[in-house]
PQR file with spaces between the fields and no chain letter, atoms N, CA, C, O and H, PARSE charges and radii, in Angstrom:
ATOM       1  N    MET     1       1.964  -12.786  129.641 -0.4000 1.5000
ATOM       2  CA   MET     1       1.442  -11.439  129.438 -0.0000 2.0000
ATOM       3  C    MET     1       2.543  -10.431  129.753  0.5500 1.7000
ATOM       4  O    MET     1       3.234  -10.551  130.764 -0.5500 1.4000
ATOM       5  N    ALA     2       2.696   -9.455  128.897 -0.4000 1.5000
ATOM       6  CA   ALA     2       3.713   -8.426  129.109 -0.0000 2.0000
ATOM       7  C    ALA     2       3.339   -7.573  130.313  0.5500 1.7000
ATOM       8  O    ALA     2       2.163   -7.336  130.591 -0.5500 1.4000
ATOM       9  H    ALA     2       2.134   -9.357  128.075  0.4000 1.0000
ATOM      10  N    GLU     3       4.362   -7.122  131.013 -0.4000 1.5000
ATOM      11  CA   GLU     3       4.110   -6.264  132.172 -0.0000 2.0000
ATOM      12  C    GLU     3       3.562   -4.926  131.707  0.5500 1.7000
ATOM      13  O    GLU     3       4.020   -4.352  130.719 -0.5500 1.4000
ATOM      14  H    GLU     3       5.317   -7.315  130.787  0.4000 1.0000
ATOM      15  N    ARG     4       2.577   -4.446  132.438 -0.4000 1.5000
ATOM      16  CA   ARG     4       1.973   -3.158  132.103 -0.0000 2.0000
ATOM      17  C    ARG     4       2.879   -2.031  132.557  0.5500 1.7000
ATOM      18  O    ARG     4       3.871   -2.267  133.247 -0.5500 1.4000
ATOM      19  H    ARG     4       2.205   -4.912  133.241  0.4000 1.0000
ATOM      20  N    GLY     5       2.547   -0.820  132.178 -0.4000 1.5000
ATOM      21  CA   GLY     5       3.336    0.373  132.473 -0.0000 2.0000
ATOM      22  C    GLY     5       3.582    0.597  133.944  0.5500 1.7000
ATOM      23  O    GLY     5       3.455   -0.329  134.745 -0.5500 1.4000
ATOM      24  H    GLY     5       1.741   -0.628  131.618  0.4000 1.0000
ATOM      25  N    PRO     6       3.933    1.818  134.312 -0.5600 1.5000
ATOM      26  CA   PRO     6       4.311    2.122  135.696  0.2800 2.0000
ATOM      27  C    PRO     6       3.181    1.852  136.687  0.5500 1.7000
ATOM      28  O    PRO     6       2.005    1.812  136.327 -0.5500 1.4000
ATOM      29  N    HIS     7       3.576    1.671  137.931 -0.4000 1.5000
ATOM      30  CA   HIS     7       2.609    1.463  139.018 -0.0000 2.0000
ATOM      31  C    HIS     7       2.042    2.819  139.406  0.5500 1.7000
ATOM      32  O    HIS     7       2.775    3.719  139.815 -0.5500 1.4000
ATOM      33  H    HIS     7       4.532    1.704  138.222  0.4000 1.0000
ATOM      34  N    ILE     8       0.737    2.954  139.272 -0.4000 1.5000
ATOM      35  CA   ILE     8       0.041    4.184  139.621 -0.0000 2.0000
ATOM      36  C    ILE     8      -0.838    3.914  140.832  0.5500 1.7000
ATOM      37  O    ILE     8      -1.628    2.970  140.841 -0.5500 1.4000
ATOM      38  H    ILE     8       0.142    2.223  138.939  0.4000 1.0000
ATOM      39  N    ALA     9      -0.695    4.743  141.843 -0.4000 1.5000
ATOM      40  CA   ALA     9      -1.534    4.647  143.034 -0.0000 2.0000
ATOM      41  C    ALA     9      -2.579    5.751  142.971  0.5500 1.7000
ATOM      42  O    ALA     9      -2.241    6.921  142.790 -0.5500 1.4000
ATOM      43  H    ALA     9      -0.054    5.510  141.836  0.4000 1.0000
ATOM      44  N    VAL    10      -3.830    5.386  143.117 -0.4000 1.5000
ATOM      45  CA   VAL    10      -4.924    6.352  143.127 -0.0000 2.0000
ATOM      46  C    VAL    10      -5.384    6.515  144.569  0.5500 1.7000
ATOM      47  O    VAL    10      -5.828    5.556  145.201 -0.5500 1.4000
ATOM      48  H    VAL    10      -4.104    4.436  143.264  0.4000 1.0000
ATOM      49  N    VAL    11      -5.274    7.740  145.088 -0.4000 1.5000
ATOM      50  CA   VAL    11      -5.709    8.039  146.457 -0.0000 2.0000
ATOM      51  C    VAL    11      -7.096    8.654  146.383  0.5500 1.7000
ATOM      52  O    VAL    11      -7.298    9.673  145.722 -0.5500 1.4000
ATOM      53  H    VAL    11      -4.913    8.519  144.575  0.4000 1.0000
ATOM      54  N    GLY    12      -8.032    8.042  147.052 -0.4000 1.5000
ATOM      55  CA   GLY    12      -9.418    8.499  147.034 -0.0000 2.0000
ATOM      56  C    GLY    12     -10.272    7.461  146.347  0.5500 1.7000
ATOM      57  O    GLY    12     -10.068    7.159  145.171 -0.5500 1.4000
ATOM      58  H    GLY    12      -7.868    7.214  147.588  0.4000 1.0000
ATOM      59  N    GLN    13     -11.218    6.920  147.065 -0.4000 1.5000
ATOM      60  CA   GLN    13     -12.046    5.850  146.519 -0.0000 2.0000
ATOM      61  C    GLN    13     -13.467    6.306  146.239  0.5500 1.7000
ATOM      62  O    GLN    13     -14.411    5.517  146.288 -0.5500 1.4000
ATOM      63  H    GLN    13     -11.384    7.165  148.020  0.4000 1.0000
ATOM      64  N    GLY    14     -13.603    7.584  145.946 -0.4000 1.5000
ATOM      65  CA   GLY    14     -14.905    8.115  145.554 -0.0000 2.0000
ATOM      66  C    GLY    14     -15.188    7.794  144.096  0.5500 1.7000
ATOM      67  O    GLY    14     -14.495    6.979  143.486 -0.5500 1.4000
ATOM      68  H    GLY    14     -12.836    8.225  145.906  0.4000 1.0000
ATOM      69  N    ASN    15     -16.192    8.426  143.548 -0.4000 1.5000
ATOM      70  CA   ASN    15     -16.626    8.172  142.182 -0.0000 2.0000
ATOM      71  C    ASN    15     -15.501    8.378  141.166  0.5500 1.7000
ATOM      72  O    ASN    15     -15.249    7.501  140.339 -0.5500 1.4000
ATOM      73  H    ASN    15     -16.755    9.088  144.043  0.4000 1.0000
ATOM      74  N    LEU    16     -14.829    9.518  141.221 -0.4000 1.5000
ATOM      75  CA   LEU    16     -13.759    9.797  140.263 -0.0000 2.0000
ATOM      76  C    LEU    16     -12.593    8.825  140.430  0.5500 1.7000
ATOM      77  O    LEU    16     -12.100    8.278  139.443 -0.5500 1.4000
ATOM      78  H    LEU    16     -15.034   10.230  141.893  0.4000 1.0000
ATOM      79  N    GLY    17     -12.152    8.607  141.657 -0.4000 1.5000
ATOM      80  CA   GLY    17     -11.035    7.699  141.897 -0.0000 2.0000
ATOM      81  C    GLY    17     -11.304    6.298  141.391  0.5500 1.7000
ATOM      82  O    GLY    17     -10.431    5.684  140.777 -0.5500 1.4000
ATOM      83  H    GLY    17     -12.552    9.051  142.458  0.4000 1.0000
ATOM      84  N    GLN    18     -12.496    5.781  141.636 -0.4000 1.5000
ATOM      85  CA   GLN    18     -12.838    4.429  141.195 -0.0000 2.0000
ATOM      86  C    GLN    18     -12.910    4.333  139.678  0.5500 1.7000
ATOM      87  O    GLN    18     -12.416    3.368  139.094 -0.5500 1.4000
ATOM      88  H    GLN    18     -13.206    6.279  142.135  0.4000 1.0000
ATOM      89  N    HIS    19     -13.517    5.315  139.039 -0.4000 1.5000
ATOM      90  CA   HIS    19     -13.639    5.268  137.581 -0.0000 2.0000
ATOM      91  C    HIS    19     -12.296    5.493  136.891  0.5500 1.7000
ATOM      92  O    HIS    19     -12.003    4.859  135.878 -0.5500 1.4000
ATOM      93  H    HIS    19     -13.919    6.098  139.513  0.4000 1.0000
ATOM      94  N    LEU    20     -11.498    6.376  137.426 -0.4000 1.5000
ATOM      95  CA   LEU    20     -10.173    6.616  136.863 -0.0000 2.0000
ATOM      96  C    LEU    20      -9.318    5.357  136.967  0.5500 1.7000
ATOM      97  O    LEU    20      -8.671    4.960  135.998 -0.5500 1.4000
ATOM      98  H    LEU    20     -11.736    6.892  138.249  0.4000 1.0000
ATOM      99  N    ALA    21      -9.315    4.734  138.132 -0.4000 1.5000
ATOM     100  CA   ALA    21      -8.553    3.496  138.329 -0.0000 2.0000
ATOM     101  C    ALA    21      -9.053    2.402  137.391  0.5500 1.7000
ATOM     102  O    ALA    21      -8.255    1.680  136.795 -0.5500 1.4000
ATOM     103  H    ALA    21      -9.840    5.056  138.920  0.4000 1.0000
ATOM     104  N    GLY    22     -10.359    2.282  137.262 -0.4000 1.5000
ATOM     105  CA   GLY    22     -10.927    1.266  136.376 -0.0000 2.0000
ATOM     106  C    GLY    22     -10.550    1.486  134.922  0.5500 1.7000
ATOM     107  O    GLY    22     -10.275    0.529  134.198 -0.5500 1.4000
ATOM     108  H    GLY    22     -11.007    2.869  137.747  0.4000 1.0000
ATOM     109  N    GLY    23     -10.535    2.733  134.493 -0.4000 1.5000
ATOM     110  CA   GLY    23     -10.177    3.038  133.111 -0.0000 2.0000
ATOM     111  C    GLY    23      -8.705    2.841  132.798  0.5500 1.7000
ATOM     112  O    GLY    23      -8.347    2.545  131.658 -0.5500 1.4000
ATOM     113  H    GLY    23     -10.758    3.510  135.082  0.4000 1.0000
ATOM     114  N    LEU    24      -7.855    3.001  133.791 -0.4000 1.5000
ATOM     115  CA   LEU    24      -6.407    2.885  133.582 -0.0000 2.0000
ATOM     116  C    LEU    24      -5.865    1.475  133.795  0.5500 1.7000
ATOM     117  O    LEU    24      -4.740    1.183  133.391 -0.5500 1.4000
ATOM     118  H    LEU    24      -8.146    3.242  134.717  0.4000 1.0000
ATOM     119  N    GLN    25      -6.651    0.592  134.426 -0.4000 1.5000
ATOM     120  CA   GLN    25      -6.117   -0.705  134.832 -0.0000 2.0000
ATOM     121  C    GLN    25      -5.692   -1.612  133.682  0.5500 1.7000
ATOM     122  O    GLN    25      -4.902   -2.531  133.899 -0.5500 1.4000
ATOM     123  H    GLN    25      -7.565    0.829  134.754  0.4000 1.0000
ATOM     124  N    ASN    26      -6.184   -1.386  132.475 -0.4000 1.5000
ATOM     125  CA   ASN    26      -5.751   -2.198  131.341 -0.0000 2.0000
ATOM     126  C    ASN    26      -4.391   -1.777  130.805  0.5500 1.7000
ATOM     127  O    ASN    26      -3.781   -2.502  130.019 -0.5500 1.4000
ATOM     128  H    ASN    26      -6.826   -0.640  132.298  0.4000 1.0000
ATOM     129  N    PHE    27      -3.917   -0.622  131.219 -0.4000 1.5000
ATOM     130  CA   PHE    27      -2.677   -0.081  130.685 -0.0000 2.0000
ATOM     131  C    PHE    27      -1.568    0.068  131.718  0.5500 1.7000
ATOM     132  O    PHE    27      -0.389    0.097  131.364 -0.5500 1.4000
ATOM     133  H    PHE    27      -4.412   -0.033  131.858  0.4000 1.0000
ATOM     134  N    PHE    28      -1.937    0.161  132.985 -0.4000 1.5000
ATOM     135  CA   PHE    28      -0.972    0.400  134.056 -0.0000 2.0000
ATOM     136  C    PHE    28      -1.251   -0.525  135.230  0.5500 1.7000
ATOM     137  O    PHE    28      -2.340   -1.088  135.348 -0.5500 1.4000
ATOM     138  H    PHE    28      -2.894    0.138  133.272  0.4000 1.0000
ATOM     139  N    GLN    29      -0.268   -0.672  136.085 -0.4000 1.5000
ATOM     140  CA   GLN    29      -0.462   -1.367  137.349 -0.0000 2.0000
ATOM     141  C    GLN    29      -1.137   -0.367  138.283  0.5500 1.7000
ATOM     142  O    GLN    29      -0.548    0.664  138.608 -0.5500 1.4000
ATOM     143  H    GLN    29       0.616   -0.214  135.988  0.4000 1.0000
ATOM     144  N    ILE    30      -2.344   -0.650  138.712 -0.4000 1.5000
ATOM     145  CA   ILE    30      -3.130    0.295  139.503 -0.0000 2.0000
ATOM     146  C    ILE    30      -3.413   -0.271  140.885  0.5500 1.7000
ATOM     147  O    ILE    30      -3.769   -1.441  141.030 -0.5500 1.4000
ATOM     148  H    ILE    30      -2.823   -1.488  138.449  0.4000 1.0000
ATOM     149  N    THR    31      -3.251    0.568  141.894 -0.4000 1.5000
ATOM     150  CA   THR    31      -3.752    0.249  143.228 -0.0000 2.0000
ATOM     151  C    THR    31      -4.558    1.449  143.700  0.5500 1.7000
ATOM     152  O    THR    31      -4.234    2.592  143.379 -0.5500 1.4000
ATOM     153  H    THR    31      -2.962    1.518  141.777  0.4000 1.0000
ATOM     154  N    THR    32      -5.603    1.181  144.459 -0.4000 1.5000
ATOM     155  CA   THR    32      -6.420    2.268  144.989 -0.0000 2.0000
ATOM     156  C    THR    32      -6.287    2.297  146.506  0.5500 1.7000
ATOM     157  O    THR    32      -6.125    1.264  147.157 -0.5500 1.4000
ATOM     158  H    THR    32      -5.866    0.252  144.719  0.4000 1.0000
ATOM     159  N    HIS    33      -6.358    3.494  147.043 -0.4000 1.5000
ATOM     160  CA   HIS    33      -6.127    3.692  148.471 -0.0000 2.0000
ATOM     161  C    HIS    33      -7.081    4.744  148.999  0.5500 1.7000
ATOM     162  O    HIS    33      -7.290    5.784  148.374 -0.5500 1.4000
ATOM     163  H    HIS    33      -6.490    4.332  146.514  0.4000 1.0000
ATOM     164  N    GLY    34      -7.649    4.465  150.144 -0.4000 1.5000
ATOM     165  CA   GLY    34      -8.538    5.424  150.777 -0.0000 2.0000
ATOM     166  C    GLY    34      -7.777    6.492  151.539  0.5500 1.7000
ATOM     167  O    GLY    34      -8.310    7.563  151.829 -0.5500 1.4000
ATOM     168  H    GLY    34      -7.479    3.620  150.652  0.4000 1.0000
ATOM     169  N    ARG    35      -6.524    6.192  151.862 -0.4000 1.5000
ATOM     170  CA   ARG    35      -5.710    7.128  152.647 -0.0000 2.0000
ATOM     171  C    ARG    35      -4.317    7.232  152.033  0.5500 1.7000
ATOM     172  O    ARG    35      -3.793    6.255  151.497 -0.5500 1.4000
ATOM     173  H    ARG    35      -6.091    5.321  151.627  0.4000 1.0000
ATOM     174  N    ALA    36      -3.727    8.412  152.115 -0.4000 1.5000
ATOM     175  CA   ALA    36      -2.387    8.635  151.569 -0.0000 2.0000
ATOM     176  C    ALA    36      -1.341    7.787  152.282  0.5500 1.7000
ATOM     177  O    ALA    36      -0.308    7.466  151.694 -0.5500 1.4000
ATOM     178  H    ALA    36      -4.152    9.205  152.551  0.4000 1.0000
ATOM     179  N    LEU    37      -1.588    7.421  153.532 -0.4000 1.5000
ATOM     180  CA   LEU    37      -0.609    6.648  154.296 -0.0000 2.0000
ATOM     181  C    LEU    37      -0.472    5.222  153.795  0.5500 1.7000
ATOM     182  O    LEU    37       0.481    4.530  154.155 -0.5500 1.4000
ATOM     183  H    LEU    37      -2.427    7.682  154.010  0.4000 1.0000
ATOM     184  N    ASP    38      -1.407    4.772  152.971 -0.4000 1.5000
ATOM     185  CA   ASP    38      -1.403    3.398  152.483 -0.0000 2.0000
ATOM     186  C    ASP    38      -0.627    3.213  151.181  0.5500 1.7000
ATOM     187  O    ASP    38      -0.620    2.110  150.635 -0.5500 1.4000
ATOM     188  H    ASP    38      -2.181    5.334  152.679  0.4000 1.0000
ATOM     189  N    ILE    39       0.020    4.243  150.674 -0.4000 1.5000
ATOM     190  CA   ILE    39       0.693    4.171  149.376 -0.0000 2.0000
ATOM     191  C    ILE    39       1.851    3.179  149.438  0.5500 1.7000
ATOM     192  O    ILE    39       2.715    3.295  150.308 -0.5500 1.4000
ATOM     193  H    ILE    39       0.014    5.139  151.118  0.4000 1.0000
ATOM     194  N    PRO    40       1.883    2.201  148.524 -0.5600 1.5000
ATOM     195  CA   PRO    40       2.990    1.244  148.523  0.2800 2.0000
ATOM     196  C    PRO    40       4.280    1.877  148.005  0.5500 1.7000
ATOM     197  O    PRO    40       4.247    2.842  147.242 -0.5500 1.4000
ATOM     198  N    THR    41       5.395    1.333  148.421 -0.4000 1.5000
ATOM     199  CA   THR    41       6.692    1.877  148.006 -0.0000 2.0000
ATOM     200  C    THR    41       6.972    1.638  146.531  0.5500 1.7000
ATOM     201  O    THR    41       7.895    2.239  145.980 -0.5500 1.4000
ATOM     202  H    THR    41       5.422    0.548  149.041  0.4000 1.0000
ATOM     203  N    THR    42       6.207    0.785  145.883 -0.4000 1.5000
ATOM     204  CA   THR    42       6.427    0.502  144.463 -0.0000 2.0000
ATOM     205  C    THR    42       5.744    1.507  143.540  0.5500 1.7000
ATOM     206  O    THR    42       5.966    1.479  142.330 -0.5500 1.4000
ATOM     207  H    THR    42       5.458    0.297  146.330  0.4000 1.0000
ATOM     208  N    ALA    43       4.923    2.387  144.089 -0.4000 1.5000
ATOM     209  CA   ALA    43       4.210    3.366  143.261 -0.0000 2.0000
ATOM     210  C    ALA    43       5.200    4.354  142.646  0.5500 1.7000
ATOM     211  O    ALA    43       6.124    4.822  143.311 -0.5500 1.4000
ATOM     212  H    ALA    43       4.743    2.409  145.072  0.4000 1.0000
ATOM     213  N    GLU    44       4.989    4.662  141.371 -0.4000 1.5000
ATOM     214  CA   GLU    44       5.823    5.633  140.666 -0.0000 2.0000
ATOM     215  C    GLU    44       5.072    6.936  140.420  0.5500 1.7000
ATOM     216  O    GLU    44       5.679    8.002  140.310 -0.5500 1.4000
ATOM     217  H    GLU    44       4.238    4.282  140.832  0.4000 1.0000
ATOM     218  N    VAL    45       3.766    6.843  140.337 -0.4000 1.5000
ATOM     219  CA   VAL    45       2.900    7.995  140.101 -0.0000 2.0000
ATOM     220  C    VAL    45       1.741    7.903  141.087  0.5500 1.7000
ATOM     221  O    VAL    45       1.221    6.817  141.342 -0.5500 1.4000
ATOM     222  H    VAL    45       3.273    5.978  140.427  0.4000 1.0000
ATOM     223  N    ILE    46       1.343    9.040  141.637 -0.4000 1.5000
ATOM     224  CA   ILE    46       0.203    9.074  142.548 -0.0000 2.0000
ATOM     225  C    ILE    46      -0.821   10.053  141.993  0.5500 1.7000
ATOM     226  O    ILE    46      -0.497   11.206  141.709 -0.5500 1.4000
ATOM     227  H    ILE    46       1.766    9.922  141.429  0.4000 1.0000
ATOM     228  N    ILE    47      -2.054    9.589  141.841 -0.4000 1.5000
ATOM     229  CA   ILE    47      -3.148   10.454  141.417 -0.0000 2.0000
ATOM     230  C    ILE    47      -4.034   10.687  142.634  0.5500 1.7000
ATOM     231  O    ILE    47      -4.570    9.742  143.212 -0.5500 1.4000
ATOM     232  H    ILE    47      -2.316    8.652  142.072  0.4000 1.0000
ATOM     233  N    VAL    48      -4.182   11.943  143.014 -0.4000 1.5000
ATOM     234  CA   VAL    48      -4.946   12.308  144.207 -0.0000 2.0000
ATOM     235  C    VAL    48      -6.353   12.726  143.781  0.5500 1.7000
ATOM     236  O    VAL    48      -6.533   13.746  143.117 -0.5500 1.4000
ATOM     237  H    VAL    48      -3.747   12.711  142.544  0.4000 1.0000
ATOM     238  N    CYS    49      -7.341   11.931  144.170 -0.4000 1.5000
ATOM     239  CA   CYS    49      -8.748   12.175  143.827 -0.0000 2.0000
ATOM     240  C    CYS    49      -9.546   12.357  145.109  0.5500 1.7000
ATOM     241  O    CYS    49     -10.387   11.529  145.461 -0.5500 1.4000
ATOM     242  H    CYS    49      -7.195   11.102  144.710  0.4000 1.0000
ATOM     243  N    VAL    50      -9.270   13.439  145.789 -0.4000 1.5000
ATOM     244  CA   VAL    50      -9.962   13.741  147.046 -0.0000 2.0000
ATOM     245  C    VAL    50     -10.650   15.091  146.889  0.5500 1.7000
ATOM     246  O    VAL    50     -10.361   15.821  145.941 -0.5500 1.4000
ATOM     247  H    VAL    50      -8.587   14.111  145.503  0.4000 1.0000
ATOM     248  N    PRO    51     -11.556   15.436  147.802 -0.5600 1.5000
ATOM     249  CA   PRO    51     -12.197   16.756  147.713  0.2800 2.0000
ATOM     250  C    PRO    51     -11.161   17.886  147.699  0.5500 1.7000
ATOM     251  O    PRO    51     -10.093   17.772  148.299 -0.5500 1.4000
ATOM     252  N    ASP    52     -11.494   18.967  147.009 -0.4000 1.5000
ATOM     253  CA   ASP    52     -10.571   20.096  146.861 -0.0000 2.0000
ATOM     254  C    ASP    52      -9.998   20.572  148.190  0.5500 1.7000
ATOM     255  O    ASP    52      -8.811   20.886  148.273 -0.5500 1.4000
ATOM     256  H    ASP    52     -12.362   19.060  146.522  0.4000 1.0000
ATOM     257  N    ASP    53     -10.828   20.630  149.230 -0.4000 1.5000
ATOM     258  CA   ASP    53     -10.345   21.158  150.507 -0.0000 2.0000
ATOM     259  C    ASP    53      -9.401   20.205  151.242  0.5500 1.7000
ATOM     260  O    ASP    53      -8.804   20.592  152.246 -0.5500 1.4000
ATOM     261  H    ASP    53     -11.792   20.375  149.163  0.4000 1.0000
ATOM     262  N    ALA    54      -9.255   18.979  150.764 -0.4000 1.5000
ATOM     263  CA   ALA    54      -8.330   18.019  151.380 -0.0000 2.0000
ATOM     264  C    ALA    54      -7.072   17.801  150.547  0.5500 1.7000
ATOM     265  O    ALA    54      -6.140   17.135  150.997 -0.5500 1.4000
ATOM     266  H    ALA    54      -9.740   18.665  149.948  0.4000 1.0000
ATOM     267  N    THR    55      -7.037   18.354  149.346 -0.4000 1.5000
ATOM     268  CA   THR    55      -5.941   18.075  148.418 -0.0000 2.0000
ATOM     269  C    THR    55      -4.581   18.491  148.957  0.5500 1.7000
ATOM     270  O    THR    55      -3.639   17.700  148.905 -0.5500 1.4000
ATOM     271  H    THR    55      -7.794   18.895  148.981  0.4000 1.0000
ATOM     272  N    GLU    56      -4.449   19.703  149.470 -0.4000 1.5000
ATOM     273  CA   GLU    56      -3.144   20.166  149.963 -0.0000 2.0000
ATOM     274  C    GLU    56      -2.627   19.296  151.098  0.5500 1.7000
ATOM     275  O    GLU    56      -1.449   18.940  151.121 -0.5500 1.4000
ATOM     276  H    GLU    56      -5.214   20.346  149.512  0.4000 1.0000
ATOM     277  N    GLU    57      -3.490   18.956  152.030 -0.4000 1.5000
ATOM     278  CA   GLU    57      -3.083   18.134  153.173 -0.0000 2.0000
ATOM     279  C    GLU    57      -2.648   16.740  152.724  0.5500 1.7000
ATOM     280  O    GLU    57      -1.643   16.217  153.204 -0.5500 1.4000
ATOM     281  H    GLU    57      -4.447   19.245  152.011  0.4000 1.0000
ATOM     282  N    VAL    58      -3.393   16.148  151.817 -0.4000 1.5000
ATOM     283  CA   VAL    58      -3.049   14.812  151.322 -0.0000 2.0000
ATOM     284  C    VAL    58      -1.732   14.858  150.555  0.5500 1.7000
ATOM     285  O    VAL    58      -0.864   14.012  150.772 -0.5500 1.4000
ATOM     286  H    VAL    58      -4.209   16.572  151.427  0.4000 1.0000
ATOM     287  N    CYS    59      -1.570   15.826  149.667 -0.4000 1.5000
ATOM     288  CA   CYS    59      -0.335   15.931  148.881 -0.0000 2.0000
ATOM     289  C    CYS    59       0.881   16.162  149.770  0.5500 1.7000
ATOM     290  O    CYS    59       1.962   15.649  149.482 -0.5500 1.4000
ATOM     291  H    CYS    59      -2.275   16.514  149.491  0.4000 1.0000
ATOM     292  N    ALA    60       0.721   16.922  150.838 -0.4000 1.5000
ATOM     293  CA   ALA    60       1.834   17.178  151.757 -0.0000 2.0000
ATOM     294  C    ALA    60       2.275   15.909  152.477  0.5500 1.7000
ATOM     295  O    ALA    60       3.429   15.806  152.890 -0.5500 1.4000
ATOM     296  H    ALA    60      -0.157   17.340  151.072  0.4000 1.0000
ATOM     297  N    ALA    61       1.376   14.949  152.631 -0.4000 1.5000
ATOM     298  CA   ALA    61       1.696   13.700  153.326 -0.0000 2.0000
ATOM     299  C    ALA    61       2.335   12.657  152.411  0.5500 1.7000
ATOM     300  O    ALA    61       2.771   11.607  152.882 -0.5500 1.4000
ATOM     301  H    ALA    61       0.438   15.033  152.295  0.4000 1.0000
ATOM     302  N    LEU    62       2.394   12.935  151.124 -0.4000 1.5000
ATOM     303  CA   LEU    62       2.923   11.965  150.159 -0.0000 2.0000
ATOM     304  C    LEU    62       4.426   12.136  149.969  0.5500 1.7000
ATOM     305  O    LEU    62       4.964   13.216  150.210 -0.5500 1.4000
ATOM     306  H    LEU    62       2.040   13.789  150.742  0.4000 1.0000
ATOM     307  N    PRO    63       5.105   11.071  149.536 -0.5600 1.5000
ATOM     308  CA   PRO    63       6.541   11.184  149.239  0.2800 2.0000
ATOM     309  C    PRO    63       6.756   12.196  148.114  0.5500 1.7000
ATOM     310  O    PRO    63       6.138   12.081  147.055 -0.5500 1.4000
ATOM     311  N    GLN    64       7.606   13.164  148.328 -0.4000 1.5000
ATOM     312  CA   GLN    64       7.781   14.258  147.374 -0.0000 2.0000
ATOM     313  C    GLN    64       8.670   13.907  146.185  0.5500 1.7000
ATOM     314  O    GLN    64       8.786   14.704  145.254 -0.5500 1.4000
ATOM     315  H    GLN    64       8.108   13.258  149.188  0.4000 1.0000
ATOM     316  N    HIS    65       9.295   12.737  146.197 -0.4000 1.5000
ATOM     317  CA   HIS    65      10.148   12.349  145.072 -0.0000 2.0000
ATOM     318  C    HIS    65       9.349   11.691  143.944  0.5500 1.7000
ATOM     319  O    HIS    65       9.906   11.376  142.893 -0.5500 1.4000
ATOM     320  H    HIS    65       9.200   12.090  146.953  0.4000 1.0000
ATOM     321  N    LEU    66       8.062   11.485  144.156 -0.4000 1.5000
ATOM     322  CA   LEU    66       7.219   10.851  143.145 -0.0000 2.0000
ATOM     323  C    LEU    66       6.439   11.898  142.356  0.5500 1.7000
ATOM     324  O    LEU    66       6.256   13.027  142.812 -0.5500 1.4000
ATOM     325  H    LEU    66       7.609   11.740  145.010  0.4000 1.0000
ATOM     326  N    LEU    67       5.990   11.511  141.182 -0.4000 1.5000
ATOM     327  CA   LEU    67       5.106   12.370  140.399 -0.0000 2.0000
ATOM     328  C    LEU    67       3.727   12.318  141.047  0.5500 1.7000
ATOM     329  O    LEU    67       3.140   11.244  141.184 -0.5500 1.4000
ATOM     330  H    LEU    67       6.139   10.594  140.812  0.4000 1.0000
ATOM     331  N    ILE    68       3.212   13.478  141.444 -0.4000 1.5000
ATOM     332  CA   ILE    68       1.906   13.568  142.093 -0.0000 2.0000
ATOM     333  C    ILE    68       0.997   14.413  141.211  0.5500 1.7000
ATOM     334  O    ILE    68       1.345   15.533  140.837 -0.5500 1.4000
ATOM     335  H    ILE    68       3.689   14.350  141.332  0.4000 1.0000
ATOM     336  N    VAL    69      -0.168   13.870  140.885 -0.4000 1.5000
ATOM     337  CA   VAL    69      -1.159   14.553  140.063 -0.0000 2.0000
ATOM     338  C    VAL    69      -2.431   14.662  140.892  0.5500 1.7000
ATOM     339  O    VAL    69      -2.817   13.700  141.556 -0.5500 1.4000
ATOM     340  H    VAL    69      -0.451   12.961  141.189  0.4000 1.0000
ATOM     341  N    HIS    70      -3.091   15.824  140.866 -0.4000 1.5000
ATOM     342  CA   HIS    70      -4.358   15.939  141.593 -0.0000 2.0000
ATOM     343  C    HIS    70      -5.479   16.309  140.635  0.5500 1.7000
ATOM     344  O    HIS    70      -5.240   16.819  139.541 -0.5500 1.4000
ATOM     345  H    HIS    70      -2.777   16.605  140.327  0.4000 1.0000
ATOM     346  N    THR    71      -6.684   16.048  141.059 -0.4000 1.5000
ATOM     347  CA   THR    71      -7.854   16.309  140.222 -0.0000 2.0000
ATOM     348  C    THR    71      -8.693   17.469  140.749  0.5500 1.7000
ATOM     349  O    THR    71      -9.829   17.661  140.317 -0.5500 1.4000
ATOM     350  H    THR    71      -6.878   15.633  141.948  0.4000 1.0000
ATOM     351  N    ALA    72      -8.141   18.238  141.677 -0.4000 1.5000
ATOM     352  CA   ALA    72      -8.882   19.361  142.261 -0.0000 2.0000
ATOM     353  C    ALA    72      -9.142   20.425  141.201  0.5500 1.7000
ATOM     354  O    ALA    72      -8.237   20.821  140.468 -0.5500 1.4000
ATOM     355  H    ALA    72      -7.218   18.081  142.029  0.4000 1.0000
ATOM     356  N    GLY    73     -10.369   20.875  141.132 -0.4000 1.5000
ATOM     357  CA   GLY    73     -10.717   21.888  140.150 -0.0000 2.0000
ATOM     358  C    GLY    73     -10.420   23.305  140.600  0.5500 1.7000
ATOM     359  O    GLY    73     -10.335   24.210  139.770 -0.5500 1.4000
ATOM     360  H    GLY    73     -11.105   20.553  141.728  0.4000 1.0000
ATOM     361  N    ALA    74     -10.261   23.512  141.898 -0.4000 1.5000
ATOM     362  CA   ALA    74     -10.082   24.860  142.430 -0.0000 2.0000
ATOM     363  C    ALA    74      -8.630   25.196  142.760  0.5500 1.7000
ATOM     364  O    ALA    74      -8.347   26.291  143.245 -0.5500 1.4000
ATOM     365  H    ALA    74     -10.331   22.777  142.572  0.4000 1.0000
ATOM     366  N    LEU    75      -7.708   24.269  142.505 -0.4000 1.5000
ATOM     367  CA   LEU    75      -6.296   24.494  142.842 -0.0000 2.0000
ATOM     368  C    LEU    75      -5.426   24.414  141.600  0.5500 1.7000
ATOM     369  O    LEU    75      -5.762   23.712  140.647 -0.5500 1.4000
ATOM     370  H    LEU    75      -7.938   23.379  142.111  0.4000 1.0000
ATOM     371  N    PRO    76      -4.289   25.143  141.605 -0.5600 1.5000
ATOM     372  CA   PRO    76      -3.374   25.072  140.451  0.2800 2.0000
ATOM     373  C    PRO    76      -2.605   23.761  140.436  0.5500 1.7000
ATOM     374  O    PRO    76      -1.793   23.532  139.539 -0.5500 1.4000
């Protein structure tokens, strides 16, 4: 089997995080994490699926050299 695309880490194991990870797993290497501190060093992209009021704090704790995407509706 050919290797799938980049390793994407999904932070947040709520409804959105679980469904997003499930939908992407056929195309990318996906890992899910309940905490930002659990991100593996092999991750190339991080999708943050946490409540809006926790997004800034979680993103600040992540490695800044990676592509970080958040799903917060109230933040730019």
